[in-house]
ZAMARGU-4260 file (C-alpha; in steps of 0.2 Angstrom, whole numbers, plus 5000, padded with zeros to 4 digits):
<rodrens>
0) 5421/4717/5249 | 5427/4703/5261 | 5409/4701/5269 | 5402/4698/5251 | 5414/4686/5247
5) 5412/4676/5262 | 5395/4676/5261 | 5397/4672/5241 | 5408/4656/5247 | 5393/4649/5258
10) 5377/4651/5246 | 5389/4646/5231 | 5393/4630/5242 | 5377/4624/5249 | 5362/4633/5239
15) 5350/4621/5244 | 5353/4616/5261 | 5350/4637/5264 | 5335/4638/5255 | 5328/4618/5267
20) 5335/4628/5284 | 5328/4646/5278 | 5311/4637/5275 | 5310/4627/5291 | 5313/4645/5301
25) 5301/4656/5289 | 5287/4641/5294 | 5291/4641/5311 | 5291/4659/5314 | 5276/4661/5302
30) 5265/4650/5313 | 5263/4664/5324 | 5252/4673/5311 | 5236/4664/5319 | 5240/4675/5334
35) 5237/4693/5325 | 5219/4700/5328 | 5210/4717/5323 | 5207/4734/5331 | 5195/4747/5325
40) 5194/4759/5340 | 5196/4776/5336 | 5202/4780/5354 | 5218/4768/5350 | 5226/4784/5340
45) 5228/4793/5356 | 5240/4788/5369 | 5230/4784/5385 | 5238/4797/5395 | 5232/4811/5383
50) 5218/4824/5394 | 5205/4818/5381 | 5205/4800/5382 | 5205/4802/5401 | 5190/4811/5404
55) 5183/4801/5391 | 5188/4785/5400 | 5182/4794/5417 | 5162/4797/5410 | 5162/4778/5404
60) 5167/4771/5421 | 5154/4780/5430 | 5141/4781/5418 | 5144/4766/5405 | 5140/4779/5389
65) 5152/4773/5376 | 5147/4755/5373 | 5129/4754/5365 | 5120/4742/5354 | 5107/4748/5344
70) 5092/4738/5334 | 5086/4747/5320 | 5069/4743/5317 | 5059/4747/5301 | 5039/4741/5300
75) 5023/4746/5292 | 5015/4752/5310 | 5029/4750/5324 | 5012/4753/5335 | 5006/4738/5329
80) 5003/4723/5345 | 5014/4711/5335 | 5027/4721/5333 | 5029/4728/5350 | 5028/4711/5357
85) 5042/4705/5344 | 5050/4717/5353 | 5047/4714/5370 | 5053/4697/5367 | 5070/4701/5360
90) 5072/4714/5373 | 5069/4699/5387 | 5081/4689/5378 | 5096/4701/5378 | 5090/4710/5395
95) 5088/4692/5405 | 5091/4702/5422 | 5082/4719/5419 | 5085/4724/5438 | 5103/4721/5441
100) 5112/4737/5432 | 5122/4723/5420 | 5132/4713/5435 | 5123/4698/5428 | 5119/4697/5409
105) 5131/4714/5403 | 5115/4724/5400 | 5116/4741/5410 | 5100/4747/5405 | 5087/4746/5388
110) 5076/4759/5381 | 5064/4756/5368 | 5044/4760/5366 | 5038/4742/5370 | 5049/4744/5388
115) 5040/4762/5390 | 5022/4754/5385 | 5023/4741/5396 | 5026/4753/5411 | 5012/4764/5407
120) 5001/4748/5406 | 5009/4745/5423 | 5001/4760/5431 | 4986/4759/5442 | 4971/4765/5433
125) 4968/4784/5439 | 4952/4795/5432 | 4952/4800/5416 | 4962/4787/5409 | 4979/4795/5415
130) 4985/4776/5422 | 4986/4761/5413 | 4978/4741/5417 | 4992/4736/5432 | 5000/4726/5422
135) 5016/4725/5416 | 5015/4719/5399 | 5012/4725/5382 | 4993/4725/5377 | 4985/4718/5365
140) 4972/4733/5363 | 4976/4746/5348 | 4967/4760/5356 | 4976/4757/5373 | 4991/4758/5363
145) 4987/4774/5355 | 4983/4782/5372 | 5000/4777/5377 | 5009/4782/5362 | 5001/4799/5365
150) 5008/4801/5381 | 5025/4794/5373 | 5027/4810/5364 | 5043/4817/5370 | 5052/4800/5365
155) 5049/4805/5346 | 5065/4806/5339 | 5073/4796/5349 | 5066/4781/5350 | 5053/4781/5336
160) 5048/4794/5321 | 5032/4803/5318 | 5028/4792/5303 | 5029/4777/5315 | 5037/4768/5303
165) 5053/4765/5311 | 5059/4762/5330 | 5073/4757/5339 | 5080/4747/5354 | 5094/4754/5363
170) 5105/4743/5374 | 5116/4750/5387 | 5131/4740/5391 | 5140/4737/5408 | 5161/4739/5410
175) 5159/4719/5413 | 5150/4714/5398 | 5155/4703/5386 | 5152/4713/5371 | 5154/4699/5358
180) 5142/4687/5367 | 5129/4700/5368 | 5131/4704/5350 | 5130/4688/5344 | 5115/4684/5358
185) 5107/4701/5350 | 5107/4694/5333 | 5102/4677/5335 | 5085/4685/5345 | 5082/4696/5328
190) 5083/4681/5315 | 5070/4670/5329 | 5059/4683/5333 | 5058/4697/5318 | 5045/4690/5307
195) 5030/4706/5306 | 5046/4722/5307 | 5064/4721/5298 | 5079/4722/5314 | 5094/4727/5309
200) 5110/4727/5322 | 5119/4743/5322 | 5128/4755/5335 | 5145/4759/5336 | 5151/4742/5344
205) 5141/4733/5331 | 5150/4743/5316 | 5167/4740/5324 | 5165/4722/5326 | 5159/4723/5307
210) 5174/4732/5304 | 5185/4721/5310 | 5177/4705/5302 | 5179/4713/5285 | 5196/4718/5286
215) 5202/4703/5291 | 5191/4698/5275 | 5199/4711/5265 | 5215/4704/5270 | 5212/4687/5261
220) 5206/4697/5246 | 5221/4709/5244 | 5234/4696/5250 | 5230/4686/5232 | 5226/4700/5220
225) 5243/4710/5226 | 5250/4694/5224 | 5245/4689/5205 | 5248/4708/5200 | 5266/4706/5205
230) 5268/4690/5198 | 5262/4697/5180 | 5274/4712/5182 | 5288/4699/5185 | 5282/4689/5171
235) 5282/4704/5161 | 5299/4709/5165 | 5309/4694/5166 | 5298/4684/5153 | 5303/4666/5163
240) 5294/4656/5177 | 5313/4657/5182 | 5311/4675/5185 | 5294/4672/5192 | 5301/4661/5207
245) 5316/4671/5211 | 5307/4687/5213 | 5291/4681/5221 | 5296/4668/5234 | 5309/4677/5245
250) 5295/4690/5248 | 5283/4675/5254 | 5296/4673/5265 | 5297/4691/5271 | 5278/4693/5273
255) 5277/4676/5283 | 5292/4682/5294 | 5283/4700/5295 | 5266/4693/5301 | 5276/4679/5312
260) 5285/4691/5320 | 5269/4703/5324 | 5259/4688/5329 | 5273/4685/5343 | 5276/4704/5348
265) 5263/4717/5344 | 5246/4705/5337 | 5234/4720/5340 | 5235/4727/5320 | 5220/4740/5314
270) 5216/4745/5295 | 5232/4750/5290 | 5238/4732/5289 | 5231/4730/5274 | 5241/4742/5269
275) 5258/4733/5277 | 5254/4720/5266 | 5252/4727/5250 | 5266/4739/5253 | 5276/4724/5256
280) 5273/4715/5242 | 5276/4729/5231 | 5292/4737/5239 | 5299/4718/5245 | 5299/4712/5228
285) 5309/4725/5221 | 5327/4720/5231 | 5325/4704/5220 | 5321/4710/5205 | 5339/4722/5208
290) 5349/4706/5213 | 5344/4695/5200 | 5345/4708/5187 | 5362/4710/5191 | 5367/4692/5193
295) 5359/4691/5174 | 5370/4704/5170 | 5385/4698/5176 | 5385/4685/5166 | 5403/4685/5159
300) 5408/4682/5175 | 5410/4663/5174 | 5416/4657/5193 | 5399/4657/5203 | 5409/4664/5218
305) 5413/4677/5210 | 5400/4682/5200 | 5388/4678/5218 | 5400/4691/5225 | 5400/4706/5211
310) 5379/4703/5213 | 5380/4706/5232 | 5396/4718/5235 | 5390/4729/5221 | 5373/4730/5219
315) 5369/4721/5237 | 5379/4736/5245 | 5366/4748/5236 | 5351/4735/5240 | 5358/4737/5260
320) 5358/4755/5259 | 5339/4757/5252 | 5333/4744/5264 | 5341/4754/5280 | 5334/4770/5274
325) 5317/4763/5272 | 5318/4756/5289 | 5322/4773/5294 | 5308/4782/5284 | 5296/4768/5290
330) 5304/4769/5307 | 5301/4788/5309 | 5284/4783/5312 | 5286/4775/5329 | 5291/4791/5335
335) 5270/4796/5332 | 5261/4798/5350 | 5245/4789/5339 | 5250/4770/5345 | 5242/4764/5328
340) 5256/4775/5319 | 5268/4765/5328 | 5263/4749/5326 | 5263/4752/5308 | 5279/4759/5305
345) 5286/4745/5317 | 5278/4731/5305 | 5283/4741/5289 | 5301/4741/5296 | 5303/4722/5298
350) 5294/4718/5285 | 5307/4727/5274 | 5321/4720/5287 | 5316/4702/5281 | 5314/4707/5264
355) 5331/4712/5262 | 5337/4698/5272 | 5327/4685/5261 | 5334/4693/5245 | 5351/4694/5250
360) 5351/4675/5256 | 5339/4666/5245 | 5340/4675/5228 | 5358/4669/5225 | 5354/4652/5228
365) 5337/4651/5218 | 5347/4659/5204 | 5363/4646/5207 | 5349/4632/5207 | 5337/4637/5194
370) 5351/4642/5183 | 5345/4660/5180 | 5351/4670/5165 | 5343/4685/5155 | 5352/4694/5141
375) 5338/4702/5132 | 5340/4721/5129 | 5324/4734/5127 | 5330/4744/5113 | 5316/4757/5116
380) 5322/4759/5132 | 5340/4763/5129 | 5332/4777/5116 | 5322/4785/5131 | 5336/4784/5142
385) 5349/4796/5129 | 5332/4806/5127 | 5333/4809/5147 | 5353/4811/5147 | 5351/4824/5132
390) 5336/4835/5139 | 5344/4834/5157 | 5342/4853/5160 | 5328/4855/5152 | 5319/4841/5163
395) 5326/4850/5179 | 5320/4866/5174 | 5301/4857/5173 | 5302/4848/5189 | 5308/4863/5197
400) 5293/4873/5191 | 5280/4860/5199 | 5291/4860/5215 | 5286/4880/5216 | 5268/4877/5211
405) 5265/4864/5223 | 5272/4875/5238 | 5262/4887/5231 | 5244/4878/5236 | 5251/4871/5252
410) 5241/4880/5263 | 5226/4872/5253 | 5230/4856/5260 | 5214/4849/5271 | 5217/4837/5287
415) 5203/4825/5288 | 5197/4809/5303 | 5181/4803/5296 | 5179/4787/5304 | 5163/4781/5291
420) 5179/4782/5277 | 5188/4772/5286 | 5173/4757/5287 | 5171/4744/5271 | 5156/4752/5262
425) 5141/4741/5261 | 5141/4734/5278 | 5123/4735/5287 | 5130/4739/5303 | 5136/4754/5295
430) 5121/4760/5283 | 5109/4757/5298 | 5119/4769/5310 | 5119/4781/5295 | 5101/4781/5293
435) 5098/4780/5313 | 5109/4799/5313 | 5098/4805/5297 | 5084/4800/5307 | 5087/4802/5325
440) 5100/4816/5325 | 5110/4807/5334 | 5129/4803/5326 | 5137/4785/5326 | 5148/4791/5339
445) 5146/4796/5358 | 5150/4813/5368 | 5147/4819/5386 | 5149/4835/5396 | 5152/4828/5414
450) 5144/4840/5428 | 5148/4838/5447 | 5138/4845/5460 | 5137/4846/5479 | 5131/4831/5489
455) 5111/4832/5483 | 5115/4844/5471 | 5105/4835/5457 | 5089/4835/5468 | 5089/4856/5467
460) 5077/4862/5454 | 5087/4877/5449 | 5101/4865/5447 | 5091/4855/5436 | 5084/4872/5426
465) 5104/4876/5424 | 5106/4861/5415 | 5090/4862/5404 | 5097/4879/5400 | 5113/4870/5393
470) 5105/4858/5383 | 5096/4872/5374 | 5111/4882/5370 | 5118/4865/5364 | 5104/4863/5352
475) 5106/4881/5346 | 5123/4877/5342 | 5121/4863/5332 | 5120/4848/5344 | 5110/4834/5350
480) 5108/4833/5368 | 5101/4823/5381 | 5101/4822/5401 | 5091/4820/5417 | 5084/4837/5414
485) 5073/4832/5400 | 5068/4816/5412 | 5061/4828/5423 | 5055/4839/5412 | 5044/4825/5406
490) 5039/4819/5423 | 5035/4836/5427 | 5022/4840/5413 | 5012/4825/5420 | 5016/4834/5437
495) 5007/4848/5432 | 4992/4839/5425 | 4985/4833/5440 | 4983/4845/5457 | 4985/4830/5469
500) 5004/4824/5463 | 5008/4843/5461 | 5003/4843/5480 | 5014/4828/5484 | 5028/4835/5475
505) 5031/4851/5487 | 5037/4837/5498 | 5054/4834/5502 | 5061/4817/5495 | 5051/4817/5478
510) 5064/4824/5468 | 5074/4809/5477 | 5059/4796/5470 | 5061/4804/5456 | 5080/4804/5453
515) 5078/4786/5459 | 5070/4781/5443 | 5082/4789/5432 | 5096/4783/5440 | 5090/4766/5431
520) 5096/4774/5416 | 5112/4776/5419 | 5114/4797/5419 | 5116/4800/5435 | 5125/4794/5451
525) 5119/4785/5467 | 5124/4802/5479 | 5113/4812/5467 | 5130/4824/5464 | 5136/4819/5446
530) 5128/4816/5430 | 5130/4818/5410 | 5123/4829/5397 | 5124/4816/5382 | 5132/4827/5365
535) 5129/4819/5347 | 5134/4826/5330 | 5124/4819/5315 | 5135/4805/5307 | 5148/4811/5291
540) 5149/4829/5299 | 5167/4835/5293 | 5179/4835/5305 | 5182/4853/5302 | 5164/4857/5306
545) 5165/4846/5322 | 5179/4856/5329 | 5169/4871/5326 | 5154/4865/5336 | 5163/4857/5350
550) 5172/4873/5353 | 5155/4882/5354 | 5149/4869/5367 | 5165/4870/5377 | 5160/4889/5379
555) 5144/4885/5384 | 5151/4873/5398 | 5162/4885/5405 | 5150/4900/5404 | 5137/4890/5412
560) 5132/4893/5431 | 5126/4879/5440 | 5122/4880/5459 | 5126/4869/5472 | 5144/4872/5469
565) 5142/4867/5450 | 5157/4861/5437 | 5156/4858/5419 | 5169/4849/5411 | 5174/4849/5393
570) 5166/4841/5379 | 5173/4823/5379 | 5170/4807/5369 | 5173/4798/5350 | 5170/4813/5343
575) 5183/4826/5351 | 5195/4808/5349 | 5193/4813/5332 | 5197/4832/5332 | 5212/4829/5344
580) 5217/4816/5332 | 5217/4829/5317 | 5225/4842/5325 | 5240/4831/5328 | 5240/4823/5309
585) 5250/4838/5305 | 5263/4839/5319 | 5265/4821/5318 | 5267/4820/5300 | 5280/4835/5302
590) 5291/4828/5314 | 5292/4811/5309 | 5298/4819/5291 | 5310/4828/5300 | 5319/4814/5309
595) 5317/4801/5294 | 5325/4817/5282 | 5339/4817/5294 | 5343/4799/5298 | 5340/4797/5280
600) 5355/4810/5276 | 5368/4805/5289 | 5364/4784/5282 | 5368/4791/5262 | 5384/4801/5269
605) 5390/4786/5276 | 5385/4774/5264 | 5392/4782/5249 | 5408/4789/5261 | 5403/4808/5256
610) 5394/4822/5260 | 5391/4829/5245 | 5385/4815/5237 | 5376/4810/5250 | 5366/4827/5250
615) 5362/4826/5232 | 5354/4808/5232 | 5344/4816/5244 | 5338/4830/5231 | 5326/4819/5222
620) 5319/4812/5238 | 5315/4833/5245 | 5308/4836/5227 | 5294/4822/5228 | 5290/4828/5245
625) 5288/4843/5239 | 5277/4839/5224 | 5266/4829/5239 | 5256/4845/5242 | 5250/4848/5225
630) 5248/4830/5222 | 5234/4830/5237 | 5226/4846/5230 | 5225/4840/5213 | 5218/4823/5218
635) 5206/4832/5231 | 5211/4821/5247 | 5215/4827/5262 | 5228/4821/5275 | 5220/4807/5286
640) 5224/4797/5301 | 5228/4783/5286 | 5238/4790/5274 | 5248/4802/5285 | 5262/4788/5283
645) 5263/4791/5266 | 5277/4806/5268 | 5289/4793/5278 | 5285/4780/5265 | 5292/4791/5253
650) 5306/4794/5260 | 5309/4776/5263 | 5303/4769/5246 | 5310/4785/5235 | 5327/4786/5241
655) 5328/4767/5234 | 5329/4774/5218 | 5342/4788/5221 | 5352/4774/5231 | 5352/4764/5214
660) 5355/4775/5202 | 5370/4786/5211 | 5379/4769/5215 | 5379/4761/5198 | 5384/4779/5190
665) 5400/4779/5202 | 5403/4762/5197 | 5404/4765/5180 | 5413/4781/5183 | 5425/4771/5192
670) 5428/4763/5175 | 5433/4776/5166 | 5417/4783/5157 | 5412/4800/5158 | 5401/4806/5169
675) 5386/4808/5155 | 5390/4792/5148 | 5387/4783/5166 | 5373/4791/5168 | 5367/4783/5151
680) 5371/4765/5155 | 5365/4766/5173 | 5348/4772/5166 | 5349/4760/5153 | 5352/4746/5165
685) 5348/4751/5182 | 5332/4762/5175 | 5325/4747/5168 | 5326/4739/5187 | 5318/4756/5193
690) 5303/4754/5182 | 5300/4735/5186 | 5301/4741/5205 | 5289/4756/5203 | 5277/4744/5193
695) 5275/4730/5206 | 5272/4742/5220 | 5261/4752/5211 | 5250/4735/5206 | 5252/4727/5221
700) 5242/4743/5229 | 5230/4744/5216 | 5223/4727/5225 | 5216/4736/5239 | 5203/4743/5225
705) 5196/4727/5228 | 5188/4731/5244 | 5176/4747/5246 | 5188/4756/5260 | 5186/4774/5256
710) 5201/4780/5266 | 5211/4763/5261 | 5208/4768/5242 | 5214/4787/5245 | 5230/4782/5254
715) 5234/4770/5238 | 5232/4784/5225 | 5243/4795/5235 | 5255/4781/5238 | 5255/4776/5219
720) 5256/4796/5213 | 5271/4798/5225 | 5280/4783/5218 | 5278/4788/5200 | 5285/4805/5206
725) 5301/4797/5215 | 5302/4788/5198 | 5302/4803/5189 | 5311/4813/5201 | 5327/4800/5196
730) 5324/4801/5180 | 5322/4820/5177 | 5330/4828/5193 | 5345/4813/5195 | 5354/4815/5180
735) 5360/4834/5181 | 5364/4831/5196 | 5375/4816/5192 | 5383/4825/5178 | 5388/4841/5189
740) 5406/4844/5198 | 5399/4838/5213 | 5402/4818/5207 | 5421/4813/5206
</rodrens>
């Protein structure tokens, strides 16, 4: 109590000065929020030393397959010369240096029917119409275009559809590419050139950038809506503008301080940052509610210093324990090997710390400056409190029944990592990528098998044949595959139609010439010893199905026999990352959960100076955690990279209700009342504060439904449900425990 007394003296004597100094500090730190930026790359959810990430980085470094921009083209007939000229003009404006492999303009290669038709047209005239006109340009003769298109049928389903109404231009970017600038150039070129067709920019890069922009916009929507919701709840519970200011102002300071510090220390945020904002709006205001209500309850104490001292020494102690245990709950996420989980845990932990500091310093000052008082009694709530105490044994039995029921359905809990669920819906980049996947068989993500042979190994026909056989097996297993074998097969089909070229192909070095041409497409190295098979899966494929497909392809790769000392890696890429994350979700949740529980238990034992009371206070939280599987199954929501944090959140927030209730019961017992009466009084007083706390958090999270992000909706639904469970557990489980013989 000495600390509380000293702090109370300072706050009572200089409330306005303290408000001014705290405001200046908050503004200085809060200005650093301008450094914050969004990250949406799924590979960040795995540590960079993970073998999956390392293999993908190796493939990416050698072949630049990971970064692509796709232009999705829709027209009445893509063979129309006007449309082909449009495609060519757009391509030329983006790929300004066609032969530099991206060293100057960042474009490693371009694939489109316009490009291929120019190449066909550039061929010298040959008998039987097998050649071109010798001009590297788009011809204006529709008949000539149809002739060339007939030669390009192997590209059907890759660059165009057989309806001739949809085509794509695929830009492959180099490692040194200025991604954002190229993306802007593509969009500008489309706006200027697309007159006869509809062109939409899509691809993984465009989608990620759109997600970043949309996520930042979502923050600007969620923040004010959550603030308005919380303000309405505060007005309902306090019925005065003073109560609104006292409850809300410390929260505003805490948010500014939190994102200001993140801007200094860890500015790279993810989609979970939206949840951080909503959670802090809901949780941060709770501490202000507890302290303000206790200050109002102590209205009979005339000495201001004593009144503030009692507020900070009694409820303030409970609030400190709440904040500390909540920080532990969020801090446990920092033990995860998923970097975004660490960032989320860190953000929430410092947010709660600032919420506690702001509430402790500002609430007493604001109560004194604004002369805050509150005396109304909720008679209906008092009757409800009596009901809870009288029927505590039956309510405890019901709670235990649902625990058993939830544990029974635990095996039915699903895990899923659907990248598209993290994307805001209604974004053209996302919608067209889904269309691209559906129409062309390519997923939204790229994956690859890495193949190594001896030097010049890829020039041997038997090696190409072995690779092509692997591709056919991959397609049969359910994946889409593409490699140099497809290119050579296409060219060989042409060679077989010409006796002369067939004779030349027998000469050594012709395969090298062919490979020189193919090398420009970025899927074979200069030594003809390394290549890749690009593998993709349909967009929206469930993570469970993906895992089976990847396992099947890995088995194909490991059993493949490639001549010339050929070696095939396991599959690597963005879908593989998703599967690996999915595997780690349960283990990550279990680890962080165990750490959080042990640390919280230690904190409770120290805080209450009693092993028995510490254990009893933790039981309602354990009940809520036990109810979580049932909630997930009932709501048909899988554990994902977004809502994996829920269990740790529930430890941090759910324990607040137990601490506040237990601390108040001990206070009342210390006054000499019976345990049953102490519990009833606690529910009448502190219980009403818990209602306000649970409501503000839930209302703040409801604001996330204003943005169309499915995974964020699932996160909010689960958290709101479990916050409700925490509140119910504090009313239905704790009353029996707190009237037991363990409480003295």
